[in-house]
N, C-alpha and C positions, 0 to 999 in steps of 0.2 A: 439789450445789453450787448455791447460790442467788445470783443476780446482783442482785436488787432490794434496795434499801436497807432496806425495811420487812419483809423476809421472812427469818426465821432460816434458817441452813444446815441442810440435812438431816443426819440423824445415822444412823450404823449401828454395830453392835456387832461387835467381833472375836469370832468364835465360840468360841474356846478360853478366852481370858483374861477375856472379858466386859468389856473396856475400851471406852469410848465414844470414837469418833474423829469429827472433823468433816470436811466437804469432799466428801461423797459426791455425785457429779454427777447432774444430771437427765438424762432421755432426750435424745437428739440433737435430736428435734423441738422440744423446749422450749429447748434451748441455742441453736438456730439463730435464735430470736426475740430473743435478748439481745444487747446490745452486746458487742464483743470485750473491752472494758475489764473488764466484769463477769466474763467468762470467765477472764481473766487473774488477777483477784483471787481467784476461786474456786480456780484452779490453785495459787496460793500457799498457800491453806488446805490443799489436799490434800497438798502436799509437806511442809508443816509437820507434819501428822498422821503422815506416813510417817516423818519424822525422829524424832519422839517415840516412835513404836512400835518403830522399829529400835533406839533406845537402850534402851528397856524390854526388848526381846527379848534384846539383848546382855547386859544386866545379869542377867537371869534365867538365861541360859546360864552366865555366870560363877559365879553363886551355886550352880547345880546342880553344876558341875564341882568347886568347892571342897567342897561337901557330900559328893559322891561320893568324893573323895579322902580326906576326913577320916574317913569311916565305912568306907573300904576296900571299897566296894561295886563289884561288877562285873556288875551286872544289865543286860545288853544290851537286854532288852526294854523296860525303863524308859527307857533312853537313846533308843531308837528312838521311843518315844511322845513324848518331849520334842522330838525333831527334827521329828516330824510336826506337833506343836503350833506350833512356831516357823514352819514353812513355811506353815501355814494362816493364821497371824496376818499374815505378810508379804504373802501373796497377797491377803488381804482389804483390806490397807492400800494396796497398790500398784495394784489394779485401777481405782479411781476416778481416781487420778493419771494413769495411762496413758490413760484415756478422755479426760481433759481435754487432755492434751498432743496427742493425735491431732486433737481438735477445733480447737485453736488452730493447729496446723501446717497443717491443711486450709484454713483461712481466712486464713492469714498474708499471702498476696499481696494481699489486698484492703485491708490496713491498714498501709501502708508508713510512715505518719507518726505512729504511736502511740508516744508517748514512754515509755509504761509498759513496753514491751519492754526498754528499757535498764535498768529498775529491777528486773527479775526476777532471782532468785538464779541463780548460774552453773549449778547443777544443772538448773534448768528450761530455761535457754537451750540447754544442751548437748543435752537430750532433744528439744527442738523442732527444733534444727538437724539432728540425725540423722534425725528423722522426715521432715523436708522432703525430704531426699536420697533416702531409701529408698522413700517412698510417693508423693511428689508431684513427681518428676522434677527435683529440684534447684533451684538458685537461678539467676535470669537477670537480676539487677541487683545493684548493690553496696550498696543501702540496707539491706536486711534483714540480710545478713551483717555489715554495720557495727554493727548493734544487737545481734546474737547472739554474734559471736565474742568470746572472752574468754581471759584468761591461764590458766584452769584446763583448757582443752581440750588434750588430748594426742593426739587422733586426729581427723582431718578427712578426709571423703570428698566429693570434688567431682565424682564421676562423674555424668554427665547434666547437669551445670551448665554455664553459660556462663562460661568462665574468662578474665578480662581482666587486664591489668597492674594495674589498680586493686584487684582482688580479691586478687591475689598480694601486693600491698603491704600490704593489710589483714591478711592471714595473718601476714606477717613482723612487723607492728607489734603485733597483739593476741594472738598465740599463740606467745610465745617458748619455751614448753616443749613444743612439738609433737614427738611421737615418730613418728607415722605420717601420711603424706600420700598420698592417692589422687587422681591427676589423670586416670587412664585413662578412656576413653570419654566424656570431657568435650568440650564445644565449645570448642576451643582458639582463643582470640582474643587471646592475649598475645604479646609479642615476646620475643626472646631476651634482651635487656637486662633486661626485667622479670622473667624467670625466674631469671636469674643474681643479680639484686639480692635476690630473695627467699631463694634457697638459701644465700646468704652469711650470713643472719641466723638460720638454723635449725640452729644447731650441735648440738642434741640429737636431731636426726632419726635414726631407726633404720630406718624402712621407707619406701621411695619407690616408687610405682607410676605410671609415665608411659608407658603403651603408645602406640605410633603417634604420638609427639609429634614434629613436624617441627623443633622448636627444639632438640632434644637431639642433640648430636654429641660427638665426642671431646674437644673443648675444654670443653664443659659437664661432661663426666664428670670431667675433671681438677679443675675448680672444686668439684664435688660431693665428691670425695675429700678435698680439703683443708679444706672447710667443714664436713663431717659425718663426723668420724672414727669415730663409733659406729655407722655404717650397717651393718646386717647382712642386710637384704633389699632387693634392687634388681630391679625389673621394667621392662626397656626393650624389650619385645617390639615388633617392627616399627619400631623407630627406625633407619631405613635409613642415617643418617649416623654411626652408631656402628660402629667397626671395630677393627682391631688397635691403633690409636693409643690406645685406652683401656686396654690391658693393663697398662702400667706404672703407671697411676694406680690401678687396682683391685687390683693384686697385693699391696699392703701393707695392704689393708683386711680386717676380720674378717667377711667375707661368709659367710653360712650358706645363703642362698637367692639364686640369680642366674638370671634369665631373659633371655637374649639371642637368643631365637629370631627368625628373620626379620630379622636384622641382617647386617652385612657382615664379621663376624669370620671368621678362618680358623684353620688349625692353629697358626699363629704365636701367636695370642692364648692358646690353651690351653697351649702350651709355655712361654710367658712367665710365666703365673700358677702353673704346676704346682708348683714347688718354693718358692714364696713363701708368705706368710701366708694369702692368699686360697685358694690351692690346698689348704692343709692344714686349712681350716675349713669348706669347702663340703660341704653335705649334700644340697642340692637344686639341680641344674644342668639348664637347658634350652637347648640349642643347635640345636634343630630348624630345618630349612630354611636352614641356613647352609652355606657351602662348607667343611665339616669332613670329614676322612677318618679312617681308623683310626689313622693316625700321631699325629694330635692327641689323640685320646682315650687312646691308650696312654701318652702323656706325663703324664697326670693322676695325682695321688696318690689312689688309690682307697680309702684307709684310712677315710675319713669319709663318702664319698658313699653316700647311701641312695636317692635318686631321681634318675634321669637321663633326659633325652629327647633323641634325635637323629634324630627322624623327618624324612625327606626329605633326609638326608645321604648322601654317597657312602661307605657302609660296606660293605666286601666280606666281612667275616667278623665273628663275634661272640666271638672269643677274649677280647676285652677284658672281657666280662661276668664271666669267671672271676677278674678282678682284684678285684672288689668284695666285700670281706669282709662289709660291712653292707648290701649292696644289697637293697632291698625292692621297687623299682618301676623298670621300664625301658620306654621307648616308642621304637620305631624302625619303619622301613619296609623291607620285604623287596623287593629288586629283582632281576629276572632278569638 
C-alpha cells in the first residue's frame, strides 16, 4: 500500500491464477511514517482488490461446477485441486487487507477527528471495530464508535469497553439489525433507563451477554422478553437482582442457551419454565451456585438438554442425570 501521491501502489500476483491485485501494504516501519489518511486510502484499495478477486473466484467455482455436471465428471482429485487454488487466492488477497486493518485499528485512538473514517465502506468499518475490541482493549469514548457503527453490523462486542448511556443510544440508532450484543466484562457506566431504552429498539436481537450487570433485574428481563421475541441465547451470570420473578417472562421464549449461575433463582424458577416453551427448547442450562435442589432439576423437561451445570447447588443425588436422553456435558459439585 502506497500512501504518497506520486508513488504507485505496490503490486503482487495471486500465485494460482496469476491475476494482479493492488493494495499490498508496506512494512509496518514504513506505514508508521505515513499519515493515517494515506493508510485508510490504501486500506480501501486492499478491500477493493479482495472484492474483485472473491467475485472472480466465485465465478470460476460456478463455471467449474457447471462443467463438471455437464460432463458427468466425478474426479474428486480435480475438485480438491480447485478448492486448494481458491483457498490460496483468497489467502493472498486477504493478507494485505488484514495487515492494513490491524495498523489502522492500532492507531485509531490517536485520530478521533478524521472524517475519512465515516466514508469507509461498512465492511472496513466492521473489521476495524472488531479488531479494536479484540486487540486494543475496547473503546473508551463515544466519538470513534459514532464513526464506525453502521446498519450492516449484526454482531457487537463491547467487552473491555467503557459503556455509557450515549454508547447504548448509538447502538440503538445505528445498528437496527443487531443480532448479537456482548456487554460482559465491560466497564458499566450506563443507567437502567439507558439500558432499557436501547433494548426496546433492538427487536431482532438473538444473543445477549450481560454478566455481572447491576442494572439487570426481573423488571428488565420482562422488558427484554417483550422487546426481543427472537432471543435464543441469554447470559445473565452474576446478575444478583435476577430471581424467580423472571420465570414468567422467560417461559414463553425460544431460549436454547441460558446462563443464570450466581443469580437468585430457586426451584420455583425451574418449575415455572419446565412445561412451557422455554423448558422444551433449552439445550444448554447453567444454574450453578444458585439455591437449586434436586426437586427443581427433576421438574425440567430433559428431552432437549445437552449441557447442564449446577455446580455449588444443594444436590443430594444424581438420579436426575438418567433423565437426560441427549446429555453430553454435566458440571456439578460433590458434597459430603
